[in-house]
KETIRO-650390 format. One record per atom (N, C-alpha, C, O): residue in three letters; z, y, x. Coordinates in steps of 0.05 Angstrom, whole numbers, plus 5000, padded with zeros to 4 digits. Example, Ala and Ser with C-alpha at 12.3 -4.5 7.8 and 13.67 -1.06 7.14 Angstrom:
ALA515648865264
ALA515649105246
ALA515649345264
ALA516949345285
SER514249555257
SER514349795273
SER515750015258
SER516150235268
//
This chain:
MET247821546862
MET250021686849
MET250021986855
MET250722156839
LYS249122056881
LYS249022336888
LYS247022476870
LYS247522706862
LEU244722346865
LEU242622466849
LEU243622516821
LEU243122736809
LYS245022326810
LYS246122346782
LYS248122576781
LYS248122736762
ALA249922586801
ALA251922806802
ALA250623076804
ALA251623266791
LEU248523096819
LEU247123346822
LEU245823436796
LEU245823676790
ILE244723246781
ILE243423316755
ILE245523416736
ILE245123606721
VAL247923286736
VAL250123366718
VAL251023656725
VAL251523816708
THR251123706752
THR251923976761
THR249924186752
THR250724396743
SER247424126754
SER245324316745
SER245524376715
SER245224606707
LEU246124166699
LEU246424206670
LEU248824386664
LEU248624566647
LEU251024346679
LEU253324516676
LEU252724816682
LEU253624996669
ILE251124846704
ILE250325116712
ILE248725256690
ILE249125486683
LEU246825096678
LEU245125206657
LEU246825286632
LEU246225496620
LEU248825116626
LEU250525186603
LEU252125436608
LEU252525606591
THR253125466634
THR254625706641
THR252925956639
THR253826166630
LEU250425936648
LEU248626176649
LEU248126286621
LEU247626526618
SER248226116601
SER247626216574
SER249726406564
SER249326546544
PHE252026426579
PHE254126606570
PHE254526846589
PHE256127026582
ILE253026856611
ILE253727066631
ILE251827306630
ILE252527516642
VAL249527286617
VAL247727516617
VAL248527696594
VAL248127636570
PRO249827926599
PRO251128086579
PRO249128276564
PRO247128356575
THR249828336540
THR248428536524
THR250428756519
THR252428716506
ILE250028996530
ILE251929216528
ILE251129406505
ILE248929506504
VAL253029466488
VAL252529656466
VAL254729866468
VAL257029806468
TYR253830116469
TYR255730336471
TYR255830486445
TYR253830586435
ALA258230496434
ALA258630636408
ALA258630936412
ALA259531026433
GLN257631086393
GLN257531376395
GLN259231496373
GLN259131416350
ASP260831696381
ASP262531836361
ASP261432116358
ASP261332266377
ASN260532176334
ASN259132436329
ASN261032656320
ASN260232886315
THR263632586317
THR265532786306
THR265733036323
THR265433256313
ASP266133006350
ASP266333236368
ASP263733396368
ASP263833636369
GLU261433246368
GLU258833386368
GLU258533566343
GLU257533786345
GLU259433476320
GLU259333636296
GLU261133876298
GLU260434096289
ASP263533836310
ASP265434066313
ASP264234276331
ASP264334516325
VAL263134196353
VAL261834376372
VAL259534526359
VAL259234766363
GLU257934386344
GLU255634506331
GLU256534716311
GLU255334926308
GLU258634656296
GLU259734846276
GLU260735096290
GLU260235326281
LEU262135066312
LEU263235286328
LEU260935456339
LEU261035706338
GLU258835336349
GLU256535476360
GLU255035636338
GLU253935846344
ASN255035526314
ASN253835676291
ASN255435926285
ASN254236136280
LYS258035906286
LYS259736136281
LYS259436346303
LYS259336586298
ILE259236246328
ILE258836426351
ILE256236576348
ILE256136816353
GLU254136436340
GLU251536566336
GLU251636786315
GLU250336996318
LYS253136736293
LYS253436936272
LYS254837186282
LYS254037416276
TYR256937146298
TYR258337376309
TYR256637536329
TYR256637776329
GLU255037396345
GLU253237526364
GLU251237696349
GLU250537916357
LYS250237586327
LYS248237736311
LYS249537986298
LYS248338206297
LYS252037956289
LYS253438176276
LYS253938406297
LYS253638636291
LEU254738326321
LEU255238526343
LEU252638656351
LEU252638896357
GLU250538516350
GLU247838636357
GLU247138846336
GLU246139056342
ASP247738786311
ASP247138976289
ASP248939216291
ASP248139446287
LEU251539176298
LEU253339396301
LEU252539586324
LEU252939826322
SER251439476345
SER250639636368
SER248439836361
SER248040036375
LYS247039786339
LYS244839966331
LYS245840196313
LYS244440386308
LYS248440176305
LYS249540386288
LYS250440616305
LYS250940586329
GLU250740856293
GLU251641096307
GLU254441046317
GLU256140936303
LYS254941136342
LYS257541096354
LYS259741256340
LYS259441496336
SER261841116332
SER264141256319
SER266641086324
SER266440856334
LEU268841196319
LEU271341056324
LEU271540806307
LEU272240596317
SER270840836281
SER271040596263
SER269140376272
SER269740146270
ARG266740456281
ARG264840256290
ARG265840116315
ARG265639876317
ASP267040276333
ASP267940156358
ASP270339966353
ASP270639766367
ILE272040046335
ILE274339866328
ILE273339606316
ILE274239386323
GLU271239626299
GLU270139386287
GLU268739216309
GLU269038966309
VAL267439346327
VAL266139206350
VAL268239056366
VAL267838816373
MET270339196373
MET272439066389
MET273838836375
MET274438636387
THR274238876349
THR275538656333
THR273738416333
THR274638186336
ASP271138456329
ASP269238236328
ASP268938106356
ASP268537866358
GLN269038276377
GLN268838166404
GLN271237976410
GLN270937766422
VAL273638066401
VAL275937896404
VAL275637626389
VAL276237416400
SER274637646365
SER274237406349
SER272137226361
SER272436976362
LEU270037346372
LEU267837196385
LEU268937056410
LEU268336816414
THR270437196425
THR271537066450
THR273536846443
THR273536636457
GLU275136886422
GLU276936666414
GLU275336416405
GLU276236196411
LEU273136466391
LEU271436236384
LEU270236096409
LEU270135856410
ARG269436266428
ARG268336146453
ARG270435986468
ARG269735776479
ILE272936076467
ILE275035926480
ILE275435666466
ILE275635456479
THR275535666439
THR275835416423
THR273535226429
THR273934986432
ASN271135346430
ASN268735176435
ASN268835056463
ASN268134826467
SER269735216482
SER269835126510
SER271934906512
SER271434706526
VAL274234926499
VAL276234716499
VAL275134466487
VAL275634246497
ALA273734496464
ALA272534256451
ALA270534116470
ALA270533866471
LYS268934276484
LYS267034156503
LYS268434016526
LYS267633806535
ILE270534146536
ILE272134026558
ILE273333756549
ILE273133556564
ASN274433756525
ASN275633506514
ASN273533286511
ASN273933056518
LYS271233366501
LYS269033176496
LYS268033066523
LYS267632816525
LYS267633236542
LYS266633146568
LYS268632976582
LYS267932776596
THR271233046579
THR273332876591
THR273332596580
THR273532406594
GLU273032586553
GLU272932316540
GLU270532166549
GLU270631916554
GLU268232296552
GLU265832166561
GLU266132066589
GLU265131846596
ILE267432216606
ILE267832136634
ILE269631886635
ILE269131706651
ILE271831886619
ILE273631656618
ILE272131406609
ILE272431196620
LYS270431446588
LYS268931216577
LYS266831116598
LYS266530876601
LEU265631306611
LEU263631226632
LEU265031076655
LEU263930886665
ALA267431166662
ALA268931036683
ALA269530746676
ALA269330566692
SER270230696650
SER270730426640
SER268130266640
SER268130036649
ASP265930396631
ASP263330256631
ASP262530176659
ASP261429956664
ILE262930356678
ILE262130306706
ILE263830076717
ILE262729906732
THR266430066711
THR268029846720
THR267129586709
THR266829386723
ASN266429576683
ASN265429336670
ASN262829246682
ASN262329006687
LEU261029436687
LEU258429376699
LEU258729266727
LEU257329076735
LYS260629376741
LYS261129276768
LYS262028986768
LYS261128826784
GLU263828926749
GLU264728646746
GLU262428456738
GLU262228236749
ARG260728546720
ARG258528386711
ARG256528336734
ARG255528116738
ILE256128546750
ILE254228526773
ILE255328326793
ILE253828156804
GLU258028336797
GLU259228146816
GLU258927856806
GLU258427676822
LYS259327816780
LYS259027546769
LYS256227446770
LYS255727216777
LEU254327626765
LEU251527556767
LEU250827476795
LEU249327286800
GLN251827626814
GLN251327566842
GLN252427296850
GLN251127136864
GLU254827236840
GLU256126976845
GLU254426756834
GLU254026546847
ASN253326796810
ASN251726586797
ASN249026546810
ASN247826326811
ILE247926776820
ILE245426746835
ILE245826586860
ILE244226406867
ASP248126636874
ASP248726476898
ASP249126186891
ASP248326006905
LEU250526136868
LEU251025856859
LEU248425716853
LEU248025486860
GLN246625856839
GLN244025736832
GLN242425676857
GLN241125466859
GLN242525866876
GLN241025826900
GLN242025576916
GLN240425416926
LYS244725556917
LYS245825326930
LYS245125066916
LYS244424866929
ALA245225066890
ALA244524826874
ALA241724746879
ALA241024506882
LEU239924936878
LEU237024876882
LEU236524776910
LEU235024586914
ASN237824896930
ASN237524806958
ASN238524516961
ASN237324356974
ALA240824466948
ALA241924196949
ALA240023996936
ALA239623766946
ARG238924076913
ARG237023896899
ARG234623836917
ARG233823606918
LEU233524036930
LEU231223986947
LEU231823806971
LEU230323636979
ARG234323856983
ARG235123687005
ARG235423396996
ARG234623217011
GLU236623356973
GLU237123086963
GLU234522936958
GLU234222696965
ARG232623076946
ARG229922956941
ARG228522886967
ARG227122686969
TYR228823066987
TYR227523017013
TYR228622777026
TYR227222607037
LYS231422757026
LYS232722527039
LYS232022267025
LYS231822057039
SER231822266999
SER231322026984
SER228321936985
SER227621716976
GLY226622116995
GLY223822056996
GLY222522046969
GLY220521916965
GLU223722186950
GLU222722176922
GLU220822416917
GLU221322576899
THR218822436933
THR216922646929
THR214422566913
THR212922736905
SER214122306908
SER211922206892
SER212521936880
SER214121786892
PRO211221856858
PRO211621596846
PRO210821366865
PRO211921156864
ILE208921416882
ILE207921206901
ILE210121136920
ILE210620896925
ILE211521336931
ILE213721276950
ILE215921126936
ILE217120936947
ILE216421216911
ILE218521076895
ILE217720776892
ILE219420606894
LEU215120726885
LEU214120456880
LEU214520276904
LEU215620056901
PHE213620366928
PHE213820196951
PHE216720186962
PHE217320006978
GLY218420356954
GLY221120356964
GLY223120216946
GLY225520226951
SER222220096924
SER224019976904
SER224219676908
SER222219536915
ASP226619576904
ASP227019286907
ASP226419136881
ASP225418906882
THR226919266859
THR226519126834
THR225219316814
THR225219566818
ILE224019206792
ILE222819376771
ILE225019546758
ILE224419776750
ASN227419436755
ASN229619586742
ASN230319836758
ASN230720046746
GLN230519806785
GLN231120036801
GLN228920246800
GLN229420486800
LEU226320156799
LEU224120336797
LEU224220506772
LEU223820746772
VAL224820376750
VAL225020516724
VAL227320726725
VAL226920946716
LYS229620646736
LYS231820826737
LYS231221066755
LYS231721296747
LYS230021016778
LYS229421236796
LYS227221416785
LYS227421656788
SER225321306772
SER223221466759
SER224421646737
SER223621876735
GLU226321536722
GLU227521696701
GLU229221926713
GLU229222146703
TYR230721856735
TYR232222056749
TYR230422286759
TYR231022516757
LEU228222196770
LEU226322396781
LEU225222576760
LEU225022816764
ARG224522466737
ARG223422626715
ARG225422826705
ARG224823066702
ILE227922736702
ILE230022916693
ILE230623126714
ILE231023366708
SER230623036739
SER231123226761
SER229023446763
SER229723676767
GLU226523366760
GLU224323576761
GLU224523776738
GLU224124006742
LEU225223666714
LEU225623846691
LEU227924046696
LEU227724286690
GLN230123936707
GLN232324116713
GLN231724316734
GLN232724546733
ASP230124236754
ASP229324426775
ASP227724656763
ASP228224886770
LYS225924596744
LYS224324806731
LYS226124996715
LYS225825236716
LYS228024866700
LYS229825036684
LYS231625206702
LYS232125436697
LEU232525076724
LEU234225226743
LEU232725466755
LEU233925676758
LEU230225426762
LEU228525636773
LEU228125866753
LEU228326096759
ALA227625786728
ALA227225976706
ALA229826136701
ALA229726386698
GLU232125996701
GLU234626136696
GLU235326316720
GLU236526536716
MET234626226744
MET235126386767
MET233526646766
MET234526866772
ASP231026626757
ASP229326866754
ASP230527046733
ASP230627296736
LYS231526926711
LYS232727086689
LYS235227226699
LYS235727456692
THR236827086714
THR239327196725
THR238727426744
THR240127636743
LYS236727386761
LYS236027606780
LYS235027856765
LYS235728076773
LYS233527816744
LYS232528046728
LYS234928186715
LYS235028426714
ALA236828026704
ALA239228136692
ALA240828296712
ALA241928506707
PHE241028176736
PHE242428306758
PHE241228586765
PHE242628786767
THR238528586767
THR237128836773
THR237529046751
THR238029276756
LYS237428946726
LYS237729126703
LYS240629246703
LYS240929486699
GLN242629076707
GLN245329166707
GLN245929366731
GLN247329556728
LYS244629306753
LYS245029476777
LYS243829746772
LYS244929956779
ASP241329756760
ASP240130016753
ASP241730166733
ASP242130416735
LEU242830026713
LEU244530146693
LEU247030266706
LEU248030476699
PHE248130116725
PHE250530206740
PHE249930466755
PHE251530656754
GLU247630486768
GLU246930726783
GLU246530956764
GLU247231186770
ASP245230906741
ASP244831116721
ASP247431226710
ASP247831466707
LYS249331046705
LYS251931126696
LYS253431286716
LYS254831486709
LYS253231216742
LYS254531366763
LYS253331646765
LYS254831846768
LEU250731676762
LEU249431936763
LEU250332106738
LEU250832346741
GLU250431966715
GLU251332106691
GLU254232206694
GLU254832426685
GLU255832036706
GLU258632106710
GLU258832356728
GLU260432536723
GLU257332356750
GLU257432576768
GLU256432836755
GLU257633046759
LYS254332816739
LYS253333046724
LYS255433156705
LYS255933396704
LEU256832976691
LEU258833066672
LEU261233196686
LEU262333386676
LYS261933086709
LYS264133206725
LYS263433496734
LYS265133676733
ASN260933536742
ASN260033806750
ASN260033986726
ASN260834216728
GLU259133886703
GLU259134046678
GLU262034116670
GLU262534336660
LEU263833926674
LEU266633976667
LEU267834196684
LEU269234366674
VAL267234196710
VAL268134406728
VAL267134676719
VAL268534876718
GLU264534686712
GLU263234936703
GLU264435026677
GLU264935266673
GLU264934846658
GLU266134926632
GLU268935026635
GLU269735206621
LYS270434906654
LYS273135006659
LYS273135286670
LYS274835456664
ALA271135346687
ALA270835616698
ALA270135806675
ALA271136036675
ASN268335716657
ASN267735886633
ASN270135946617
ASN270536176608
LEU271835746613
LEU274335776598
LEU276135986610
LEU277136166597
ASP276435966637
ASP278136166651
ASP276936446647
ASP278436646644
SER274336466649
SER272936726646
SER273336836618
SER273937076614
TYR273136666598
TYR273536756570
TYR276336846565
TYR276837036551
LYS278336706577
LYS281136776573
LYS281637056585
LYS283037226573
ALA280537106609
ALA280837366622
ALA279437576605
ALA280437806602
GLN277037516595
GLN275537696579
GLN277037766553
GLN277037996544
LEU278337566541
LEU279837616516
LEU282137816521
LEU282637996505
GLU283537776544
GLU285737966550
GLU284738246554
GLU285938436545
ASN282438276567
ASN281238536571
ASN280438666545
ASN280838906540
GLN279238506527
GLN278338606501
GLN280738706484
GLN280538906471
LYS282838546485
LYS285238626470
LYS286338886481
LYS287239066467
ALA286338906508
ALA287339146521
ALA285539386514
ALA286539616511
GLU282939346513
GLU281039566506
GLU281639666478
GLU281739916474
LYS282039486460
LYS282539576432
LYS285139726430
LYS285339926417
LYS287239616444
LYS289839746444
LYS289640026456
LYS290740216446
ARG288140046479
ARG287840296493
ARG286340496475
ARG287040736475
LEU284240406462
LEU282740586445
LEU284440706423
LEU284340946418
LEU286040536410
LEU287840636388
LEU289940826399
LEU290641026386
GLU290940766423
GLU293040946435
GLU291841216442
GLU293041426437
VAL289541216455
VAL288341466465
VAL287341636441
VAL287741886442
THR286141516421
THR285041666399
THR287041716377
THR286641886359
GLN289141556377
GLN291141566354
GLN289641526328
GLN290441636307
ASN287541356329
ASN285941296306
ASN284841546292
ASN284541556267
ASP284141746309
ASP283141996299
ASP280242026308
ASP279742046332
GLU278442036288
GLU275542056295
GLU274842306310
GLU273242296329
ALA276042536302
ALA275442786316
ALA276342786345
ALA274842876363
LYS278642666350
LYS279642646377
LYS277842466393
LYS277342516417
TYR276942256381
TYR275142056394
TYR272542196403
TYR271642166425
GLN271442346385
GLN268842476391
GLN269242686413
GLN267442726429
LYS271542806414
LYS272143006435
LYS272242866462
LYS271242966482
LEU273542626463
LEU273642476488
LEU270842396497
LEU270242396521
LEU269142316478
LEU266442236485
LEU264842476496
LEU263342446516
ASP265242706484
ASP263842946494
ASP264743016523
ASP263143086539
GLU267342986528
GLU268343056554
GLU267342856575
GLU266642936598
ALA267242606568
ALA266142406586
ALA263142456592
ALA262242426615
GLN261742536571
GLN258842596575
GLN258442836593
GLN256642846609
ARG260243046589
ARG259943286606
ARG260543216635
ARG259343336653
GLU262543036640
GLU263142956667
GLU260642826680
GLU259942886703
LEU259342646664
LEU256942516674
LEU254742716680
LEU253442706701
ASN254342906661
ASN252243106665
ASN252843276690
ASN251043356705
GLN255343336694
GLN256143506716
GLN255443376743
GLN254243506761
ILE256143116746
ILE255542976771
ILE252542946775
ILE251642986797
THR251142866754
THR248242816757
THR246743076762
THR244743076777
ASN247543286749
ASN246143546752
ASN246643666780
ASN244943826789
ALA248843596792
ALA249443706818
ALA247343626839
ALA246843776858
VAL246043396834
VAL244043306853
VAL241743496855
VAL240743556876
SER240843606831
SER238543786831
SER239044036847
SER237144166857
VAL241544116848
VAL242244356864
VAL242544296893
VAL241544436911
LEU243944076899
LEU244644016927
LEU242243926943
LEU242143956968
LYS240143816930
LYS237843716946
LYS236343946959
LYS234743906977
ASN236844196950
ASN235644426963
ASN237444576983
ASN236844796992
THR239644446989
THR241544567009
THR241444407035
THR240044207037
THR242844507055
THR242844377082
THR245344207085
THR247544287078
ALA244843967096
ALA247043777100
ALA248743857124
ALA247843997142
LYS251243757125
LYS253043797147
LYS253843517158
LYS254543347142
LYS253743487184
LYS254543237196
LYS257543207194
LYS259043387201
VAL258542977184
VAL261342917183
VAL261842647196
VAL260142467196
LYS264242617207
LYS264942367219
LYS266842197201
LYS268242307184
LYS266841947206
LYS268641767191
LYS271541857194
LYS272441897217
GLY272941887172
GLY275741977173
GLY276142277173
GLY278342367173
GLU273942427174
GLU274142717174
GLU274842817146
GLU273842717126
ARG276543017145
ARG277343127119
ARG275043287107
ARG273843457120
ILE274343227082
ILE272143357068
ILE273043507044
ILE271343647031
GLY275543487036
GLY276443637012
GLY279343557005
GLY280743427020
THR280143636981
THR282843586971
THR282643466943
THR281043556926
GLN284243266938
GLN284343146911
GLN285043356890
GLN286843516894
GLY283543346868
GLY284043546847
GLY283243446820
GLY283043206815
ASN282843636802
ASN281943566774
ASN279843766765
ASN279743836742
SER278143836784
SER276044036777
SER273943906759
SER273643666758
GLY272644076744
GLY270543986725
GLY271943856701
GLY274043936693
TYR270643656690
TYR271643526666
TYR273243276675
TYR272143056676
SER275743326681
SER277443106692
SER279743056674
SER280843236661
PHE280642806673
PHE282942726657
PHE285442716674
PHE287042536672
GLY285742916691
GLY288042926709
GLY287242926738
GLY284942866745
ASP289142986755
ASP288743006784
ASP288042736796
ASP289742556796
HIS285542696805
HIS284742436817
HIS282142476832
HIS280842686832
LEU281242256845
LEU278742256859
LEU276942036847
LEU277741816843
HIS274442126841
HIS272441936831
HIS270741866856
HIS269342036867
PHE270841606864
PHE269541516889
PHE267441306882
PHE268141086873
GLY264841366887
GLY262741176882
GLY261041116907
GLY260941276925
VAL259840876907
VAL258140786929
VAL255440706917
VAL255340556897
TYR253240806929
TYR250540746919
TYR248740666942
TYR249240726965
ARG246540536934
ARG244440466954
ARG242240676953
ARG240040626942
TYR242840906964
TYR240841116966
TYR240841226995
TYR243041257007
SER238541277006
SER238441377033
SER238141687034
SER238641807055
SER237241807012
SER236942107011
SER236642186982
SER236442026964
PHE236742446977
PHE236442556950
PHE233642506939
PHE233242496915
GLU231642466957
GLU228942406948
GLU228742156932
GLU226942126915
GLU230541966936
GLU230541716921
GLU231941746894
GLU231741566877
ILE233241976889
ILE234642016864
ILE232942176845
ILE232142406851
ASP232442066822
ASP230742206802
ASP232042186775
ASP232641966765
GLY232342416762
GLY233542426735
GLY236542356735
GLY237742346756
TRP237642326711
TRP240542276709
TRP241241976711
TRP243541906716
ASN239241796707
ASN239841516706
ASN240741396733
ASN241641166734
TRP240441546754
TRP241241446780
TRP244141366781
TRP245041186796
TYR245741506764
TYR248641456764
TYR249341166756
TYR251241056765
TYR247641046739
TYR247940766730
TYR245940586743
TYR245340376733
SER244940666767
SER243040496781
SER243940466810
SER245140656821
ASN243340246822
ASN243840196851
ASN246740246859
ASN247240296883
TYR248640226841
TYR251440256849
TYR252439996860
TYR251539776854
VAL254540026877
VAL255739806892
VAL258739816888
VAL259940026887
ASP259939586886
ASP262839576884
ASP264039696910
ASP263639576931
PRO265439916908
PRO266640036932
PRO268439856949
PRO268539876973
LEU269739656935
LEU271539476949
LEU270039296968
LEU271339176986
LYS267439266965
LYS265839106984
LYS265339257010
LYS264739137031
LYS265639517010
LYS265139687034
LYS267739787046
LYS267839827071
LEU269839827030
LEU272339937041
LEU273939707056
LEU273739477048
LYS275339787076
LYS276839587092
LYS279239477075
LYS280139607056
SER280239247083
SER282439117069
SER284939297070
SER285739407091
LYS286239327047
LYS288539507045
LYS290139437021
LYS289039357000
THR292739457022
THR294539406999
THR294939676985
THR295839876997
VAL294139686960
VAL294239936945
VAL295639896918
VAL295939676909
GLY296540126907
GLY297640106880
GLY295340056860
GLY293140146864
TRP296039906839
TRP294039846818
TRP295239896791
TRP296839736781
ASP294540116779
ASP295640196753
ASP293440316735
ASP293240556732
THR291840136725
THR289440216710
THR289840246680
THR288140346666
GLY292140146670
GLY292540146642
GLY291239906628
GLY291539876604
CYS289839746643
CYS288439516632
CYS290139256637
CYS289539056625
GLU292039276655
GLU293739056661
GLU296439166671
GLU296739406673
PHE298238986678
PHE300839076688
PHE300539216715
PHE298939126732
ALA302039426718
ALA301939576744
ALA303039396766
ALA305039256762
THR301739396788
THR302539226810
THR301339336836
THR300239556837
GLU301639186857
GLU300239246883
GLU298239026888
GLU298738796882
LYS295939096899
LYS293938906906
LYS292838946933
LYS292539176943
LYS292138726947
LYS290738756972
LYS287838726967
LYS286938516958
VAL286338936971
VAL283438946964
VAL281839056988
VAL282939157007
GLY279239026986
GLY277439127007
GLY276438897024
GLY277938737034
LYS273738897029
LYS272438687045
LYS270638797067
LYS269338647081
GLY270539067069
GLY268739187089
GLY270139307112
GLY272339227120
ASP268939517124
ASP270139637148
ASP270139947145
ASP270740087164
TRP269640047121
TRP269740337117
TRP272740427114
TRP274440267107
GLY273140677120
GLY275840787116
GLY276240857086
GLY274240897072
TRP278740887078
TRP279340967050
TRP279241267048
TRP280141407066
PRO278241377026
PRO278041667022
PRO280741797018
PRO281142037022
LEU282741637008
LEU285541737006
LEU287241547023
LEU286841307023
SER289241657036
SER290841497054
SER292741307040
SER293341087050
ASP293841387017
ASP295741217003
ASP295141216973
ASP296641326957
PRO292841086966
PRO291941116938
PRO293140926918
PRO294140706926
THR293140996893
THR293540826871
THR291040826854
THR289941036847
ILE289940586848
ILE287540566832
ILE288240606802
ILE289840456791
SER286940806790
SER287540866762
SER285340756744
SER285740716720
GLN282940696755
GLN280840546740
GLN279140396760
GLN278240506780
GLY278740136755
GLY277239976773
GLY274239996769
GLY273240156752
PHE272839856785
PHE269839846784
PHE268939646764
PHE270339436759
GLY266639696751
GLY265539506732
GLY266439546704
GLY267139776696
HIS266539336689
HIS267439356661
HIS270439366660
HIS271739186670
THR271539576648
THR274339616647
THR275139656618
THR273539656600
CYS277739676613
CYS278739726586
CYS278040006576
CYS278540066553
TRP276940166594
TRP276040436586
TRP273040446581
TRP272040646571
SER271640236588
SER268740246587
SER267540306559
SER265740466557
ASN268640176539
ASN267540226512
ASN268340496501
ASN266940616486
ILE270640596510
ILE271640856500
ILE269941086511
ILE269041256496
TYR269441076537
TYR268141306550
TYR265241266558
TYR263641456559
TYR264441016562
TYR261740966574
TYR259940806557
TYR257940696566
ASN260640786531
ASN259040636512
ASN258440346521
ASN256340236518
GLY260540236533
GLY260339956542
GLY259139916570
GLY259139686580
LYS258040126582
LYS256940106609
LYS259140066629
LYS261540126624
ASP258439966653
ASP260339936674
ASP261340206685
ASP259940406683
HIS263740206695
HIS264740436710
HIS263740396739
HIS264840226753
PRO261740566748
PRO260540506773
PRO261940636797
PRO260640736816
ALA264640626797
ALA266140756818
ALA269040656816
ALA269740496800
LEU270740766834
LEU273640736833
LEU274841006827
LEU274041206839
ASP276641026808
ASP278341266804
ASP280941206818
ASP282140996814
MET281941396834
MET284441356849
MET285841626852
MET284741836849
TYR288441606857
TYR290041846862
TYR292141796882
TYR293041566886
SER293042006895
SER295341996913
SER297142226906
SER297042326884
ASP298842316925
ASP300642546919
ASP298942786913
ASP296642816923
TYR300042966898
TYR298643216890
TYR297743356915
TYR299243406934
GLY295143436916
GLY294043586938
GLY293443416962
GLY293143526984
SER293243156959
SER292642986982
SER289843036993
SER288043086977
PRO289543017019
PRO286843057031
PRO284942827025
PRO285842597022
VAL282442887023
VAL280342687018
VAL278642657044
VAL277842867055
TYR278142417053
TYR276742367078
TYR274042227074
TYR273642087054
ALA272242267092
ALA269642137092
ALA270141837098
ALA271441767118
ALA269141667081
ALA269441377086
ALA267841277110
ALA268641087123
GLU265641417116
GLU263941347138
GLU262441597147
GLU262141787132
SER261541587171
SER260041817182
SER257341847167
SER256241657157
GLY256342097166
GLY253742147153
GLY253142437149
GLY254442617159
ASP251042487132
ASP250142757125
ASP251442827098
ASP250842707078
ALA253143037099
ALA254643107075
ALA253443357061
ALA252743547074
TYR253343347035
TYR252543577018
TYR254943647001
TYR255943486986
PHE255743897003
PHE258143996989
PHE257444156964
PHE255844346965
CYS258544076941
CYS258244236917
CYS260944376912
CYS262844266904
ARG260844636918
ARG263244806913
ARG262544986889
ARG261545206892
ASN263244886865
ASN262445016840
ASN259445076840
ASN258645296831
CYS257944886849
CYS255044936853
CYS253544966826
CYS251345066826
LEU254744876804
LEU253544906778
LEU254845136762
LEU253945196739
GLY256845256773
GLY258145476759
GLY259945386737
GLY260745556720
ASP260745136736
ASP262445036715
ASP265144936726
ASP266644796712
GLY265644996751
GLY268244916763
GLY268344646776
GLY270344566787
GLY266144496776
GLY266044236788
GLY265744236818
GLY264144396828
ASN267244076832
ASN267144066861
ASN266843766870
ASN268243596860
GLY265143726890
GLY264843456900
GLY263143446925
GLY262043646934
VAL262843206936
VAL261343166961
VAL259642916958
VAL260542706948
PHE257142936967
PHE255342696970
PHE254842657000
PHE254042847014
ILE255242417010
ILE254742357038
ILE252742127040
ILE253141907029
PHE250542167055
PHE248641957061
PHE249241847088
PHE249441997108
HIS249441577090
HIS250141447114
HIS247741307127
HIS245641257114
ASP247941247153
ASP245641127168
ASP244740857157
ASP242440787161
ASP246440707143
ASP245740447134
ASP244640457105
ASP244740257090
ASN243540687097
ASN242240717071
ASN244240697048
ASN243440607026
TYR246740777052
TYR248640797031
TYR249341087026
TYR249141257044
MET250141147001
MET251041416994
MET253841386982
MET254341216966
THR255641566990
THR258241576977
THR258541836962
THR257542046970
LEU259941816939
LEU260442046921
LEU263442096918
LEU264941906913
TYR264242346921
TYR267042426919
TYR267042656899
TYR265742866903
TRP268542616876
TRP268442826855
TRP271242896845
TRP273142746849
HIS271343136833
HIS273843256822
HIS275543376845
HIS277943396842
LEU274243456867
LEU275743576889
LEU276543866881
LEU275343986863
LYS278543966895
LYS279344246891
LYS277344426905
LYS277644676904
//
């Protein structure tokens, strides 16, 4: 009876196995992919248009068109970024569901492997105890022909079921391995998508900030020029003269003798000498060890460093016209500030003034001001070269070379 019950159990196991090896089909939705592709095509067209505009002669109308297109391009990038974030979020949710289902399937497969193993072990033990390892043993151990026939039939069925059980066990183990590999792949894919989602959210934040700056640039351009081409060209000329004045001062000062100055020593007075848009200090930091490393005018836009990385931490006024006036705690270095109580009127890098005055180039310095006639101090000790109307055009400034191969620039002094 035990043998018969075991055969019935094996048959039930085989019937159960026919339903447990899953086939997983993942549906794909192409709607979001088509939307993203359409947005990226529009972005590409705007990028090409802006590239073509950059080749045209600089004018107020051209710059307004450039700024308008930049705003439109950034708005498209924001929409595209949001679409990508939504798509990746949906994919992550779907993957999480798939991973849960796979985990459940793997657990069921493991349970059935254990059940199959137990059934097979039980079958082998039963056959060993019964001595049914060969027809000869069965023959000599039988009391009647009827019992011999029954036991032989049981043995034949039992051996067939053992073979099927072994085959199904092998199939289940292969399915288990496949599902487990798929589970690991899905986990890796989920992790990758989560990292991409974090990156895309950072892109979105960057685009939003960029959009606000671009809108401020366009507003500032129209306010400063009053939509007047002649006034715009005059501003460009003045900005270019300021640049020429600073760069040309190098050719004169390199033939003069330096003076040793200490950190915090007064080197001048805040003013508006040269081509200045009001009383302020233009403060730049560069990676130059001497005038010998400076060649031509392009040095002004080369090797510059964000001054806030060198200046010590300080709470200062922040009123650049590119955002709401406020106070900010800035500075990450150990240098002293060139003004004791400054307000930053233009930041470092790309600002809302960059397109107006610098043809889109970065502002490689900080513009700042304090009370009228405030003293200007050396940010760090070094060899100072003083330009006191050294070009004959009213410009005053100081270049200081420091021991750590940095140079600081102070311009528009009285």
